[in-house]
N, C-alpha and C positions, 0 to 999 in steps of 0.2 A: 288540249294542245300538247301537253307533256306526253300523253299516250301516243299521239301521232308521231312525235319526234322519236320516241323509243322504238316504235314499229319501223320507222324509216331506218334506224340504226341496226335493225335485225334482232332486237330484244323481243322475245315471244312471251314474256311473263313468267317463264320457268325460273326457278331458283338457280343461281350460278353453280352451286354444288351439284345440282342434278345433271347439268351438262357435263361436268367433269366426270362424274360417276358413269354416265353413258359412254363417254370416250374411253374410259378405262376398260369397261366391259367389252366394247368393240375391239380394242387392242388385244385383250386377252383371247377373244374368239379368233382373231386372225392368227395369233401364235399357236393356239391349240389346233386350228385347222391346218396350219403349215406343218406342224409336227406329225399329225395324223397322215397327211398327204405324203410326207417324206418316208414314214414307216411303211406305208402301203406300197409305194413305188419300190423301195428297197426289198420288200418281201417278194415282189413279183419279178425282180431283176434276175437274169440268168446267173450272174455272179454277185449276189447280194453281199453287202458288207456285214460283218458280224457286229452285233450291238454291244456285246461284251466279249472281250478276248482275254485269254490268260496272259499275263505279263510276266516275262522272265528276263533278267539281265543277260543271261546266257544267250537267249534268242536274239536280244538286241546286239550283243557283241558279235554273234555269228554272221551278221550282215556286213561286217567290215570287209572291204575288198583287199585283203592282204594275200601274200603268197603262202603263208602258213595257216594252220588252224588258228583263228584269232584268239581262242581261249587257251590259257596256259594254267595248269593246276599247280598247287603249291609244291608238290614233289618235283615236277619238272622245273619250275621256277627256281627252287632251291639248288638243283643240280646245275642249272645255268649260272646261278649266282656264284656257286663254289668254284666253277671252272672259268669264271669270267667270260662266259659265252654270250652275255647280253648286257646291255646298259639299262638300268632301271630308271624310269621317269615317274616322279610323283606328280600327279595332276591336281593335288590339293592346294589351297591357298598357302602363301608363304608362312603365315603364322602357325598353321597346323604342321607344316613341314619342319619348322624350327622346334616344335614341341616333340618331334620324333619322326624318323623316317628310316627306310631300309638303308643300311650302311652303304655309303658310296652312291646313293641315288641322287639324281639331279632333280631340281624342282622347276617344273614348267607348268605353272598354274593355267588351267584352261581359260579363265576369264582374262588373262593377260597374255594369251598365246602369241598374238601378232607382234607385240612389243618385245617379248623375251625370247622368242624363237631364235633369232639370229645369234644372240649371245650364248644361249644354252647349248645350241646344237652345232656351233661353229666347228668344233673339232671332231664331230662324229660323222664318219662317212655314211652315205646313204645305204650301203649294203649291210650295215650293222643291225643285228637283231635288237629290237627295243621291247621292253616290257613296261607297260604303263599300269599304274595302280592308283586307287583312291581308297576311301574308307566307307564301309557300309554296304550291305547287300543290294541296296537300290541306288547306290551312287553311280551316276552316269558320266562323271567327269573323265574317268580313264577311257571309256569308250569314245567320248567326244574328242579327247586328245588323240587317241589312236587314229581316228578318221582324219583329223587335221594333219597328223604326221604323214599318213599315206598320201594325202593331197599335196604335201610339200616334197614328195619324192622319196619317202622312206617306206618301201614296200614290205619290210619285215618287222611288223609291229604286232605284238600280242598283248592281251589284257589279263592281268591277274585279278579275278573277281574278288571283291571284298578284301583287296590286297593287304592293306595296313593291318586290319584286324587279324587275318589269318597268319600273317607274318609274325606279329607279336605273340599270338597264342602258341605258335610253334617254337617260341624262344630263339628265333633266328637273329642274326646280328642287326642291331639298330644303332642309330646315332641321334643325339639331341644337341641342339645349339643353344 
């Protein structure tokens, strides 16, 4: 009688762990098949996507839709700083800005852009040249901030790659709070 009840409930006598193991194997097979199918289709596409691409911050910044070359080197940034030809915008968090920043730079942290934008940019006309920077060769905050500023109507935005590090290394004017 117990065996009849178990059979009616779908129990086939196999150990519960065995069913789980079978399910895991079936799931893994589906994933492997999906990956292989995707790779095969990509291989035969006319414009196949690269599986591995060289990543460079300069290439990322070059895609910003500004009216100037979006990348500014240290020499040009220094000249613009000395002649007050640009406003420098620090994209890092406020705590890092307070620890040190380009002298006279404004702090507009990327993660708080929408809240701080009206206050920080209120007195800067849209035709002003802006130079955004952050710290580290792979830091994307300055690029993201530049894109956001272009989207808010500031078409003259450039990015100083690895800005804070190269600025300090060149012993250029800095402030600490």
